[in-house]
C-alpha positions as CSV (number, residue, x, y, z in Angstrom):
1,M,-79.8,131.2,-55.8
2,I,-83.5,131.6,-56.5
3,L,-83.0,130.6,-60.1
4,I,-81.2,127.4,-59.1
5,A,-84.0,126.6,-56.7
6,L,-86.6,127.1,-59.4
7,T,-84.6,124.8,-61.6
8,I,-84.0,121.9,-59.3
9,L,-86.9,122.0,-56.8
10,P,-89.7,120.9,-59.1
11,P,-88.1,117.5,-60.1
12,F,-86.8,116.9,-56.6
13,L,-90.2,117.6,-55.0
14,I,-91.9,115.0,-57.3
15,L,-89.1,112.5,-56.7
16,Y,-89.5,113.0,-52.9
17,Y,-93.2,112.2,-53.2
18,I,-92.5,109.1,-55.3
19,I,-89.7,107.8,-53.1
20,K,-91.6,108.4,-49.9
21,S,-94.8,106.7,-51.3
22,D,-92.9,103.5,-51.6
23,R,-93.8,101.4,-48.6
24,F,-90.7,99.2,-49.2
25,P,-88.0,101.8,-49.8
26,E,-85.2,101.3,-52.2
27,P,-81.5,101.5,-51.2
28,M,-80.1,105.0,-51.3
29,N,-77.1,104.0,-53.4
30,M,-79.5,102.6,-56.1
31,I,-81.6,105.8,-55.9
32,R,-78.5,107.9,-56.5
33,R,-77.1,105.8,-59.3
34,T,-80.4,105.6,-61.1
35,F,-80.9,109.4,-60.9
36,L,-77.4,110.0,-62.2
37,L,-78.0,107.6,-65.0
38,G,-80.9,109.7,-66.0
39,V,-78.7,112.9,-65.8
40,F,-76.1,111.2,-68.1
41,L,-78.8,110.2,-70.7
42,C,-79.5,113.9,-71.3
43,I,-76.1,114.2,-73.1
44,P,-76.6,111.6,-75.9
45,A,-80.2,112.7,-76.2
46,G,-79.1,116.2,-76.9
47,I,-76.6,115.1,-79.5
48,I,-79.2,112.8,-81.2
49,N,-81.9,115.4,-81.1
50,T,-79.6,118.0,-82.7
51,M,-78.8,115.6,-85.5
52,L,-82.4,114.4,-85.9
53,I,-84.4,117.6,-85.5
54,G,-81.9,120.4,-86.0
55,D,-83.7,123.7,-86.9
56,T,-86.8,121.9,-88.2
57,D,-90.2,122.1,-86.5
58,M,-90.3,118.4,-85.8
59,S,-89.8,118.7,-82.1
60,Y,-92.2,115.9,-81.5
61,L,-89.4,113.5,-82.5
62,A,-87.6,114.3,-79.3
63,G,-90.1,112.1,-77.6
64,L,-88.8,109.2,-79.6
65,T,-85.2,109.9,-78.8
66,E,-85.6,110.7,-75.1
67,E,-88.1,108.0,-74.1
68,S,-86.2,105.3,-76.1
69,L,-83.0,106.1,-74.2
70,K,-84.8,106.1,-70.8
71,F,-86.4,102.7,-71.7
72,I,-83.1,101.2,-72.7
73,A,-81.6,102.4,-69.4
74,L,-84.5,101.0,-67.4
75,Y,-84.3,97.6,-69.2
76,L,-80.6,97.1,-69.3
77,F,-79.5,98.7,-66.0
78,L,-82.4,97.6,-63.7
79,K,-84.1,94.5,-65.0
80,N,-81.8,92.0,-63.2
81,K,-80.9,94.0,-60.1
82,I,-81.7,92.2,-56.9
83,D,-83.3,95.4,-55.4
84,F,-85.7,95.5,-58.3
85,N,-88.1,93.1,-56.7
86,E,-91.7,94.4,-56.9
87,P,-93.9,96.4,-59.3
88,M,-93.7,99.7,-57.4
89,D,-89.9,99.6,-57.8
90,A,-90.4,100.0,-61.6
91,I,-92.2,103.2,-61.1
92,V,-89.6,104.5,-58.6
93,Y,-86.7,103.7,-60.9
94,G,-88.5,104.8,-64.0
95,T,-89.3,108.2,-62.4
96,L,-85.7,108.5,-61.1
97,I,-84.3,108.1,-64.6
98,S,-86.9,110.5,-66.1
99,L,-86.4,113.2,-63.5
100,G,-82.6,112.8,-63.5
101,F,-82.8,113.5,-67.3
102,A,-85.3,116.4,-66.7
103,T,-83.1,118.0,-64.1
104,L,-80.1,118.5,-66.5
105,E,-82.4,119.3,-69.4
106,N,-84.0,122.0,-67.2
107,F,-80.6,123.6,-66.5
108,N,-79.9,123.6,-70.2
109,Y,-83.2,125.4,-71.0
110,V,-83.3,127.8,-68.1
111,Y,-79.7,129.0,-68.5
112,S,-80.3,129.4,-72.3
113,A,-83.5,131.4,-71.7
114,E,-82.3,134.4,-73.7
115,Y,-82.1,132.2,-76.8
116,F,-85.9,131.6,-76.5
117,G,-86.5,135.4,-75.9
118,M,-87.6,134.8,-72.2
119,Q,-86.3,135.6,-68.7
120,A,-84.7,132.6,-67.0
121,S,-87.0,132.7,-64.0
122,T,-90.1,132.9,-66.2
123,L,-89.0,129.9,-68.2
124,A,-88.1,127.9,-65.0
125,L,-91.6,128.6,-63.7
126,I,-93.3,127.5,-66.9
127,R,-91.3,124.3,-67.1
128,A,-92.0,123.6,-63.4
129,F,-95.7,123.1,-64.4
130,T,-95.2,121.6,-67.9
131,A,-92.0,119.9,-68.9
132,I,-91.1,118.5,-65.4
133,P,-94.5,116.9,-64.8
134,L,-94.4,115.6,-68.4
135,H,-91.1,113.8,-67.8
136,A,-92.3,112.5,-64.4
137,G,-95.5,111.3,-66.0
138,C,-93.7,109.4,-68.8
139,G,-91.4,107.8,-66.2
140,I,-94.4,106.6,-64.2
141,I,-96.1,105.2,-67.3
142,M,-92.9,103.5,-68.4
143,G,-92.4,102.1,-64.9
144,F,-96.0,100.9,-64.5
145,Y,-96.0,98.8,-67.6
146,F,-92.5,97.7,-67.1
147,G,-93.5,96.4,-63.7
148,L,-96.4,94.5,-65.3
149,Y,-94.0,93.0,-67.8
150,V,-91.3,91.9,-65.3
151,F,-93.6,90.7,-62.5
152,R,-96.7,89.4,-64.3
153,G,-95.5,88.5,-67.8
154,G,-97.0,89.5,-71.1
155,E,-95.0,90.8,-74.0
156,K,-97.6,93.5,-74.7
157,Y,-96.6,95.3,-71.5
158,I,-93.0,95.8,-72.6
159,I,-94.3,97.4,-75.8
160,Y,-96.7,99.6,-73.9
161,S,-93.8,100.6,-71.6
162,L,-91.9,102.1,-74.5
163,V,-94.5,103.2,-77.0
164,I,-97.0,105.0,-74.7
165,P,-94.3,107.4,-73.2
166,I,-93.1,108.1,-76.7
167,I,-96.6,109.0,-77.9
168,V,-97.3,111.1,-74.7
169,H,-94.1,113.0,-75.0
170,G,-94.3,113.5,-78.7
171,F,-97.9,114.8,-78.5
172,Y,-96.8,117.1,-75.7
173,N,-94.0,118.6,-77.8
174,Y,-96.5,119.0,-80.7
175,I,-99.1,120.8,-78.6
176,A,-96.3,123.0,-77.0
177,G,-95.8,124.6,-80.4
178,I,-99.5,125.3,-80.9
179,N,-101.4,126.5,-77.7
180,F,-100.2,127.0,-74.2
181,L,-103.6,126.6,-72.5
182,I,-104.2,123.3,-74.3
183,L,-100.7,122.2,-73.1
184,I,-101.7,123.0,-69.5
185,F,-104.9,121.0,-69.9
186,Y,-103.0,118.1,-71.4
187,V,-100.5,118.1,-68.5
188,I,-103.4,118.1,-66.0
189,L,-105.0,115.1,-67.7
190,L,-101.6,113.4,-67.7
191,G,-101.2,114.1,-64.0
192,I,-104.6,112.5,-63.2
193,F,-103.8,109.5,-65.3
194,V,-100.4,108.8,-63.8
195,Y,-101.6,109.5,-60.3
196,N,-104.1,106.6,-60.8
197,L,-101.5,104.3,-62.2
198,H,-99.2,105.0,-59.3
199,G,-102.2,104.4,-57.0
200,I,-102.7,100.9,-58.3
201,Y,-99.2,99.9,-57.1
202,R,-99.7,101.8,-53.8
203,L,-102.8,99.8,-53.1
204,E,-100.9,96.5,-53.9
205,Q,-98.3,97.5,-51.3
206,L,-101.0,98.2,-48.7
207,K,-102.5,94.8,-49.4
208,K,-99.2,93.1,-48.8
209,I,-98.7,95.0,-45.5
210,N,-102.3,94.2,-44.3
211,E,-101.8,90.5,-45.2
212,H,-98.5,90.5,-43.3
213,E,-100.1,92.1,-40.3
214,S,-103.1,89.7,-40.3
215,R,-100.7,86.7,-40.2
216,K,-99.2,88.0,-37.0
217,I,-102.5,88.1,-35.3
């Protein structure tokens, strides 16, 4: 029971914060469907990663596979949805896809901990402060730039939405094989960066609310 909690609580806590920070909440059915879409993406990603990386030390290529699949899902599944109607929605849905993916991936890693020569609970704790925030951060970055592309225009933003998460994820995987302390520092920097990106859209929502309230007066 404790192991299951350690496995699913980290992604769910981040998701709870992201969903609750949205001043104009998304429909629950869309939240569920988008999260499950992310869970499903973990299956083809695992197959492709096995073929692409195998037993090599090129784990950084997983960033290319995983973030590309998430991006395709965000673009094809959400771009024309009626509920996808403001920039913050892009962050919410991008994070849902990423953390749906991360939840199933976390189960795969934690319940295969012996393969890595670790205890399952130890691996779950390590991933709670590394891999889970990494996936959330990539989802926020992807959503932020996707929101700029959809609602403000500019082809460069759609490129940023795909390429930046691939680079961030690939660099994370590269560092993970070198030095754990540097990895933690990298995740902290990523957390600060995405918190500020998320904050930009939070402020935009507050402006809308204030403008709406001022019209009532």
